[in-house]
C-alpha positions as a printed Julia matrix, in Angstrom:
148×3 Matrix{Float64}:
  87.45  146.44  81.41
  89.59  143.88  79.57
  90.89  142.54  82.92
  87.32  142.01  84.13
  86.49  140.14  80.94
  89.49  137.86  81.38
  88.61  137.22  85.02
  84.98  136.56  84.12
  86.08  134.17  81.4
  88.34  132.28  83.79
  85.6   132.18  86.43
  83.22  130.72  83.83
  85.85  128.14  82.86
  86.27  127.17  86.5
  82.6   127.12  87.43
  81.69  124.98  84.45
  84.57  122.61  85.15
  85.62  122.85  81.54
  89.15  121.96  80.59
  88.68  122.29  76.85
  91.16  125.14  76.51
  94.35  123.54  77.81
  97.3   125.47  76.51
  99.82  122.62  76.83
  97.55  119.59  76.43
  96.23  116.81  78.61
  96.88  113.25  79.67
  94.74  110.27  80.69
  96.22  108.41  83.66
  94.87  105.35  85.47
  95.92  104.31  89.0
  99.22  102.44  88.83
 100.33  104.32  85.68
 103.87  104.0   84.37
 106.21  105.62  84.0
 105.7   107.32  87.32
 106.11  110.25  87.43
 104.45  111.35  84.21
 106.25  114.5   83.0
 105.61  117.19  80.42
 107.17  120.56  79.61
 105.16  123.77  79.81
 105.79  127.5   80.18
 104.9   129.08  83.52
 103.25  132.43  84.05
 100.48  134.57  82.73
  98.78  137.92  83.08
  96.25  137.07  85.83
  97.19  137.66  89.48
  96.34  134.38  91.2
  95.49  136.18  94.48
  92.69  138.04  92.7
  91.12  134.79  91.56
  91.78  132.21  94.26
  92.08  132.84  97.99
  95.6   132.29  99.33
  97.16  131.68  95.91
 100.27  133.5   94.76
 101.88  134.25  91.44
 100.73  135.05  87.95
  98.81  132.52  85.87
  97.36  132.23  82.38
  93.71  132.9   81.71
  93.3   129.34  80.41
  94.09  126.0   82.0
  97.72  125.05  81.3
  97.24  121.29  81.47
  94.48  118.78  82.27
  95.02  115.45  83.99
  92.16  112.99  83.47
  92.74  110.57  86.32
  91.11  107.23  87.16
  91.77  106.93  90.88
  92.93  103.95  92.88
  94.37  103.68  96.39
  97.21  106.17  95.93
  97.81  109.81  96.78
  98.21  112.07  93.76
 101.17  114.47  93.71
 101.33  117.27  91.15
 104.49  119.38  91.07
 106.44  121.77  88.89
 110.18  122.28  88.65
 111.93  125.19  87.01
 114.99  127.39  87.27
 112.52  130.22  87.98
 110.25  130.66  91.0
 107.01  128.91  90.03
 103.6   128.51  91.68
 100.91  125.89  91.21
  97.12  125.86  91.23
  95.11  122.64  90.84
  91.34  122.35  90.62
  90.21  118.83  91.57
  87.2   117.13  89.94
  85.06  118.02  92.99
  85.77  121.73  92.39
  88.2   122.14  95.31
  91.26  124.31  94.69
  94.78  123.6   95.89
  97.51  126.26  95.72
 101.2   126.09  96.47
 104.29  128.24  96.11
 107.42  126.65  97.62
 106.56  123.27  99.23
 108.86  121.38  96.85
 112.63  121.6   96.71
 114.01  125.12  96.23
 111.38  127.52  94.93
 109.25  124.77  93.34
 105.61  124.0   94.18
 104.19  120.59  95.12
 100.61  119.6   95.87
  99.71  116.18  97.23
  96.04  115.21  97.27
  95.12  112.38  99.62
  92.35  110.05  98.5
  91.97  111.78  95.11
  88.79  111.32  93.14
  88.51  110.26  89.53
  88.0   112.96  86.92
  89.59  116.06  85.45
  92.31  117.93  87.34
  92.85  121.4   85.9
  96.42  122.66  86.4
  97.89  126.15  86.17
 101.64  126.68  86.57
 102.29  130.27  87.48
 105.33  132.46  87.88
 105.9   134.18  91.2
 107.01  137.39  89.45
 104.74  139.33  87.13
 105.88  139.21  83.51
 108.16  136.22  84.01
 107.63  133.23  81.73
 109.87  130.23  82.24
 110.2   126.68  81.03
 108.95  124.26  83.68
 108.47  120.53  84.01
 105.05  119.49  85.27
 105.07  116.12  87.03
 102.18  113.89  88.1
 102.95  111.01  90.47
 101.4   108.45  92.75
 104.71  107.74  94.48
 105.49  111.33  95.47
 107.77  114.0   94.12
 111.07  112.95  92.54
């Protein structure tokens, strides 16, 4: 029953587009931001199986948004990535409600998501761990010039 409550709470958070419960904070970025990439440290993982919440997503994520990116778009692609010594996964909900998931598109076992023609608004980000029960330090990066 507790698992259903957590899933229902996350679904409510997603449906309402709320990012008020970011575990590791948020940032406001405007097109052309510097330094690029913007980086912050977070801890990956959680107790929710991503595949149970989002089609085609892998890993284990927290029941709250890890980080929110409030982005004022320009004429650039937006790349969100995570790097860690552990195997991490990434889920991003764009302002239009669309979900993006990735496991290993970046170097090694690191995820990278590039959104072409991104819209302005709140991007909700979850950094997961591929293995259940694994929590690892990770660097979340947001870039308009691609992954570095």
